[in-house]
C-alpha positions as CSV (number, residue, x, y, z in Angstrom):
1,M,-48.4,-20.9,16.0
2,A,-45.4,-20.2,13.8
3,S,-44.9,-22.8,11.0
4,S,-41.5,-24.1,10.1
5,S,-41.6,-22.1,6.8
6,D,-41.5,-18.9,8.9
7,F,-38.1,-20.1,10.1
8,D,-36.7,-20.8,6.6
9,G,-33.3,-19.2,6.5
10,I,-34.1,-17.0,9.5
11,L,-30.5,-16.9,10.8
12,L,-27.5,-16.2,8.6
13,G,-23.9,-16.5,9.6
14,M,-20.7,-15.4,7.8
15,G,-17.2,-16.3,8.9
16,N,-14.1,-18.3,8.5
17,P,-14.7,-22.0,8.0
18,L,-11.8,-23.9,9.4
19,L,-11.0,-27.5,10.0
20,D,-10.0,-28.0,13.7
21,V,-6.8,-30.0,14.2
22,S,-7.3,-30.8,17.8
23,A,-5.1,-32.6,20.3
24,V,-4.3,-32.8,24.0
25,V,-0.7,-31.5,24.1
26,D,2.0,-30.9,26.8
27,Q,3.4,-27.8,28.3
28,D,6.7,-28.2,26.4
29,F,4.8,-28.0,23.1
30,L,3.0,-24.8,24.3
31,T,6.3,-23.3,25.4
32,K,8.0,-24.2,22.1
33,Y,5.4,-22.4,20.0
34,D,4.8,-19.6,22.5
35,I,1.1,-20.6,22.9
36,K,-1.0,-19.2,25.8
37,L,-4.1,-21.1,27.0
38,N,-7.6,-19.5,26.7
39,N,-6.3,-17.4,23.8
40,A,-7.0,-17.3,20.0
41,I,-4.4,-16.0,17.5
42,L,-3.6,-16.0,13.8
43,A,-0.7,-18.3,12.9
44,E,2.7,-16.7,12.2
45,D,5.5,-18.3,10.3
46,K,6.9,-19.8,13.6
47,H,3.6,-21.7,14.1
48,L,3.4,-23.3,10.7
49,P,5.4,-26.5,11.6
50,M,3.2,-27.1,14.6
51,Y,0.3,-28.7,12.7
52,D,2.5,-31.6,11.4
53,E,4.2,-31.9,14.7
54,M,0.9,-32.2,16.5
55,S,-0.2,-35.1,14.2
56,Q,3.1,-36.9,14.8
57,K,3.4,-36.4,18.5
58,F,-0.2,-36.4,19.8
59,N,-3.5,-38.1,19.1
60,V,-5.1,-35.6,16.7
61,E,-8.8,-35.3,15.8
62,Y,-10.0,-33.4,12.7
63,I,-13.3,-31.6,13.5
64,A,-15.2,-29.1,11.3
65,G,-14.9,-25.7,13.0
66,G,-14.6,-22.0,12.6
67,A,-16.2,-19.8,15.3
68,T,-19.3,-18.6,13.3
69,Q,-19.8,-21.9,11.6
70,N,-19.8,-23.6,15.1
71,S,-22.4,-21.2,16.4
72,I,-24.7,-21.6,13.3
73,K,-24.4,-25.4,13.5
74,V,-25.4,-25.4,17.2
75,A,-28.3,-23.0,16.6
76,Q,-29.5,-25.3,13.8
77,W,-29.2,-28.3,16.2
78,M,-31.1,-26.5,18.9
79,L,-33.8,-25.4,16.5
80,Q,-34.4,-28.8,14.9
81,I,-36.0,-27.1,11.9
82,P,-34.3,-28.1,8.6
83,G,-32.9,-25.0,6.7
84,A,-33.5,-22.5,9.5
85,T,-29.9,-21.4,9.2
86,S,-27.5,-20.4,6.4
87,Y,-23.8,-19.8,6.3
88,M,-21.2,-18.3,4.0
89,G,-17.4,-18.3,4.0
90,S,-14.5,-19.5,1.9
91,I,-13.0,-23.0,1.6
92,G,-10.4,-24.6,-0.7
93,K,-11.2,-27.1,-3.5
94,D,-9.7,-30.0,-1.5
95,K,-10.6,-33.0,0.6
96,Y,-10.8,-30.9,3.8
97,G,-13.2,-28.5,2.1
98,E,-15.4,-31.4,0.9
99,A,-15.4,-32.8,4.4
100,M,-16.5,-29.5,5.8
101,K,-19.3,-29.1,3.3
102,K,-20.5,-32.6,4.1
103,D,-20.4,-32.0,7.8
104,A,-22.3,-28.7,7.7
105,T,-24.9,-30.0,5.3
106,A,-25.4,-33.0,7.4
107,A,-25.9,-30.7,10.4
108,G,-28.8,-29.1,8.4
109,V,-27.1,-25.8,7.6
110,N,-27.6,-24.3,4.2
111,V,-24.0,-23.6,3.3
112,H,-23.0,-21.3,0.3
113,Y,-19.2,-21.5,0.3
114,Y,-16.9,-19.5,-1.9
115,E,-14.5,-22.1,-3.2
116,D,-11.0,-20.8,-3.8
117,E,-9.2,-22.7,-6.6
118,S,-5.6,-22.0,-5.5
119,T,-5.6,-22.1,-1.7
120,A,-6.0,-24.9,0.8
121,T,-8.9,-25.0,3.2
122,G,-8.1,-23.2,6.4
123,T,-7.1,-25.1,9.6
124,C,-7.1,-24.2,13.3
125,G,-4.7,-25.8,15.7
126,V,-6.6,-26.5,18.9
127,C,-4.1,-27.2,21.7
128,V,-5.8,-28.6,24.8
129,L,-4.1,-28.9,28.2
130,G,-6.0,-29.4,31.5
131,G,-9.3,-28.9,29.6
132,E,-8.3,-25.3,28.6
133,R,-7.9,-24.6,24.9
134,S,-5.7,-22.3,22.7
135,L,-6.5,-21.6,19.1
136,I,-4.0,-21.0,16.4
137,A,-5.7,-20.3,13.1
138,N,-4.0,-20.7,9.7
139,L,-6.8,-19.0,7.6
140,S,-5.5,-20.0,4.1
141,A,-8.6,-20.2,1.9
142,A,-10.8,-18.7,4.6
143,N,-8.9,-15.4,4.1
144,C,-9.9,-15.3,0.4
145,Y,-13.6,-14.5,0.8
146,K,-14.7,-11.9,-1.7
147,V,-17.6,-9.5,-1.5
148,E,-18.3,-10.4,-5.1
149,H,-19.5,-13.8,-3.9
150,L,-21.9,-12.2,-1.4
151,K,-23.3,-10.0,-4.2
152,K,-24.2,-12.9,-6.4
153,H,-28.0,-13.3,-6.7
154,E,-28.3,-16.7,-5.0
155,N,-26.1,-15.6,-2.1
156,W,-27.6,-12.2,-1.5
157,A,-31.0,-14.0,-1.5
158,L,-29.8,-15.6,1.8
159,V,-29.2,-12.1,3.3
160,E,-32.7,-10.9,2.2
161,K,-34.4,-14.0,3.6
162,A,-32.7,-13.8,7.0
163,K,-34.0,-11.8,9.9
164,F,-31.1,-12.3,12.2
165,Y,-27.3,-12.1,11.4
166,Y,-24.4,-13.4,13.4
167,I,-20.7,-12.7,12.4
168,A,-17.8,-13.5,14.7
169,G,-15.2,-10.7,15.0
170,F,-12.7,-13.0,13.2
171,F,-14.3,-12.2,9.9
172,L,-13.3,-8.5,10.3
173,T,-9.8,-9.5,9.3
174,V,-11.1,-11.1,6.0
175,S,-14.0,-9.1,4.5
176,P,-15.1,-5.9,6.2
177,E,-16.8,-4.9,2.9
178,S,-19.1,-8.0,3.2
179,I,-19.9,-7.2,6.8
180,Q,-20.7,-3.6,5.8
181,L,-23.3,-4.7,3.2
182,V,-25.0,-7.1,5.7
183,R,-25.1,-4.7,8.6
184,E,-26.5,-1.9,6.4
185,H,-29.1,-4.2,5.1
186,A,-30.0,-5.2,8.6
187,A,-30.3,-1.6,9.8
188,A,-32.4,-0.5,6.8
189,N,-34.8,-3.4,7.3
190,N,-35.1,-3.4,11.1
191,K,-33.4,-6.8,11.3
192,V,-31.2,-8.0,14.2
193,F,-27.4,-7.8,13.7
194,T,-25.1,-9.5,16.1
195,M,-21.3,-9.9,16.4
196,N,-18.7,-11.3,18.8
197,L,-15.6,-9.6,20.2
198,S,-14.0,-13.0,19.5
199,A,-10.4,-12.5,20.6
200,P,-8.2,-10.0,22.3
201,F,-6.2,-9.5,19.1
202,I,-9.4,-8.4,17.2
203,C,-10.1,-5.8,19.9
204,E,-6.5,-4.6,19.8
205,F,-5.4,-4.7,16.2
206,F,-8.7,-4.5,14.3
207,K,-10.1,-1.8,16.5
208,D,-10.9,0.5,13.6
209,V,-13.0,-2.0,11.6
210,Q,-14.6,-3.2,14.8
211,E,-15.6,0.3,15.7
212,K,-17.3,0.8,12.3
213,C,-19.5,-2.2,13.1
214,L,-20.3,-1.4,16.7
215,P,-23.1,1.1,16.0
216,Y,-24.9,-1.6,14.0
217,M,-24.6,-4.3,16.7
218,D,-27.8,-5.1,18.5
219,Y,-26.2,-7.9,20.5
220,V,-22.5,-8.0,21.3
221,F,-21.1,-11.3,22.6
222,G,-17.7,-12.0,24.2
223,N,-15.9,-13.5,27.1
224,E,-14.3,-11.8,30.1
225,T,-10.8,-11.7,28.6
226,E,-12.0,-10.0,25.4
227,A,-14.2,-7.6,27.4
228,R,-11.2,-6.5,29.5
229,T,-9.0,-6.1,26.4
230,F,-11.8,-4.0,24.8
231,S,-11.9,-1.8,27.9
232,R,-8.2,-1.3,27.9
233,V,-8.0,-0.5,24.2
234,H,-10.8,2.1,24.6
235,G,-9.0,3.7,27.6
236,W,-11.9,2.9,30.0
237,E,-9.5,2.0,32.9
238,T,-11.8,-0.6,34.4
239,D,-11.4,-4.4,34.6
240,D,-14.9,-4.8,36.1
241,V,-16.8,-7.0,33.5
242,E,-20.2,-5.7,34.6
243,Q,-19.1,-2.1,34.1
244,I,-17.5,-2.9,30.7
245,A,-20.7,-4.7,29.6
246,I,-22.8,-1.6,30.5
247,K,-20.4,0.7,28.7
248,I,-20.4,-1.4,25.5
249,S,-24.2,-1.5,25.6
250,Q,-24.3,2.3,25.8
251,L,-22.0,3.0,22.8
252,P,-23.9,4.9,20.0
253,K,-26.3,3.0,17.8
254,A,-26.9,3.5,14.1
255,T,-30.6,3.0,14.4
256,G,-33.0,3.3,17.3
257,T,-35.0,0.1,16.4
258,Y,-33.3,-2.0,19.1
259,K,-31.4,-1.2,22.2
260,R,-28.0,-2.9,22.4
261,T,-27.5,-5.9,24.7
262,T,-24.1,-7.0,25.8
263,V,-23.7,-10.7,26.7
264,I,-20.3,-11.7,28.3
265,T,-19.5,-15.2,29.3
266,Q,-17.0,-15.9,32.1
267,G,-16.3,-19.7,31.9
268,A,-17.7,-21.3,35.0
269,D,-18.7,-17.9,36.5
270,P,-22.1,-16.3,35.8
271,V,-23.0,-14.8,32.4
272,V,-23.2,-11.0,32.5
273,V,-26.0,-9.4,30.5
274,A,-26.2,-5.6,30.2
275,E,-29.1,-3.7,28.7
276,D,-30.8,-0.4,29.6
277,G,-27.9,0.6,31.8
278,K,-28.5,-2.4,34.1
279,V,-26.7,-5.7,34.6
280,K,-28.2,-9.1,35.3
281,K,-26.1,-12.2,36.1
282,Y,-27.1,-15.7,35.2
283,P,-25.4,-18.8,36.7
284,V,-24.0,-21.4,34.3
285,I,-24.7,-25.1,34.7
286,H,-22.2,-26.6,37.2
287,L,-20.0,-29.2,35.7
288,P,-17.7,-31.5,37.8
289,K,-14.0,-31.0,36.6
290,E,-13.7,-34.7,35.7
291,K,-16.6,-34.3,33.1
292,L,-14.8,-31.5,31.3
293,V,-13.3,-32.7,28.0
294,D,-12.2,-29.3,26.6
295,T,-13.5,-25.8,26.3
296,N,-13.0,-25.6,22.5
297,G,-16.3,-24.3,21.1
298,A,-17.8,-23.4,24.5
299,G,-18.3,-19.8,23.6
300,D,-19.5,-20.6,20.1
301,A,-22.0,-23.1,21.4
302,F,-23.3,-20.5,24.0
303,V,-24.0,-18.1,21.1
304,G,-25.6,-20.8,19.0
305,G,-28.0,-21.8,21.9
306,F,-28.7,-18.2,22.6
307,L,-29.6,-17.3,19.0
308,S,-31.8,-20.4,18.6
309,H,-34.1,-18.9,21.2
310,L,-33.6,-15.3,20.1
311,V,-35.0,-16.1,16.7
312,H,-38.1,-17.5,18.5
313,G,-38.6,-14.1,20.2
314,K,-37.9,-15.6,23.6
315,A,-37.0,-13.5,26.7
316,I,-33.3,-12.9,27.4
317,E,-33.2,-15.3,30.4
318,E,-34.5,-18.1,28.1
319,C,-31.9,-17.2,25.5
320,V,-29.1,-17.3,28.1
321,R,-30.5,-20.6,29.6
322,A,-30.4,-22.2,26.1
323,G,-26.9,-20.9,25.6
324,C,-25.7,-22.3,28.9
325,Y,-27.3,-25.7,28.0
326,A,-25.6,-25.9,24.6
327,S,-22.2,-24.8,26.1
328,N,-22.5,-27.4,28.8
329,V,-23.1,-30.2,26.2
330,V,-20.1,-29.1,24.1
331,I,-17.5,-28.9,26.9
332,Q,-18.2,-32.5,27.7
333,R,-17.2,-33.5,24.2
334,S,-14.1,-33.0,22.0
335,G,-14.5,-29.8,19.8
336,C,-17.8,-28.2,19.0
337,T,-19.8,-31.4,18.7
338,Y,-23.1,-32.6,20.1
339,P,-25.4,-35.6,20.3
340,E,-28.0,-36.3,17.6
341,K,-30.8,-34.4,19.4
342,P,-30.9,-31.7,22.1
343,D,-32.4,-32.6,25.4
344,F,-33.5,-29.0,26.4
345,N,-36.9,-28.0,27.6
C-alpha cells in the first residue's frame, strides 16, 4: 500500500495565477467588448475598461483562478493528501496576490510564487451568459515569470520531487524557457509530462513554441474547439474530433518511454480519448440545464480530476471518470470551486 509520503509533491503545475473577476453579463456587454462565448483571449487595450464596468454594472465575484492553478487545486482536493501537489507562477505584491496565496495554501497546494514588485496580480474577466463563459485575461504580473525563479534551489527541488507535470498552454506565452527545462527533465527521468491546448489563440499564434513542446507531451488535453483549431492550423483538413485526437497522439515523441494519449472534452458530449491509433469515447455525467451555474473551470476541473487518478497509476477509464466527476461538481458552482470533500468512489 502506498503511503502518503510517496505522494509528497508528486504533481507539479506551472502557469499563470489569475484572480477571476466573474459576473453574469448581458449580450450588450459582450457585443460592446467584442467577446465571444466559449472562448479565451488575452486582453487588448479595448478590453481594459471592462473590468471596472463589470464591477459597476453586474454582481461581481472574485475567485482565485488561472487554468493550471485551478487544475492543481482540484487534483489536490480529489487526492486529499496534504502537499501532494505544488505550483509555480508569478503574482504581484498586492492584496489580490495575498488573497491568492491564502486560497491556494488553504486548498493544500504547496505554492512557490515569484512575486513581482512592480506589477499588479493578473486578473481574468469571466463573462457568463446562459451558463457559457468567455475568458479575457489581463496577465499583468503573471506575464513576469522568470526562468531564474525556477532555477533557484528551493524551486527546482519541486521539479526534482515531482513525477508528473501539468502546464496549460497559456504559459507558452510567458516562459517557454521554463517549460523547456521541465519537459527535458521529465524526458531524461522517465516522468510524465502533460499539457493542454488551452485556447484557439494558443494553437494559432503560439504554434511554434507549442510544436517544440509536443514531442515531450505524454498526455495532451483540450476541448473540441481547440482540437479543430489545431487541425486547421496544421493543415489537416478535418473537423472530426476523433480523427484529430488520433493524429495528435501519433505526432512524433521525444522519448519512447510512454505513448502519447490525447484527451478531448466536448462539453456535454462524450470525452474522446485516443491512444495506440484507436479512439474510445466516455459519456459525461448528465446535468439538467437548471443545475448548470457556469462552465468556468469545467475543463480545468476535468484535468485536475483526471490527474488525481493518473498519479495513482489508475486505468484511463478511471482517470476520465474522476475528471467527469470533478467537472460535474464545478459547473454547478460559480468559478472553479468545490465543496470541502469530494464524494467520489
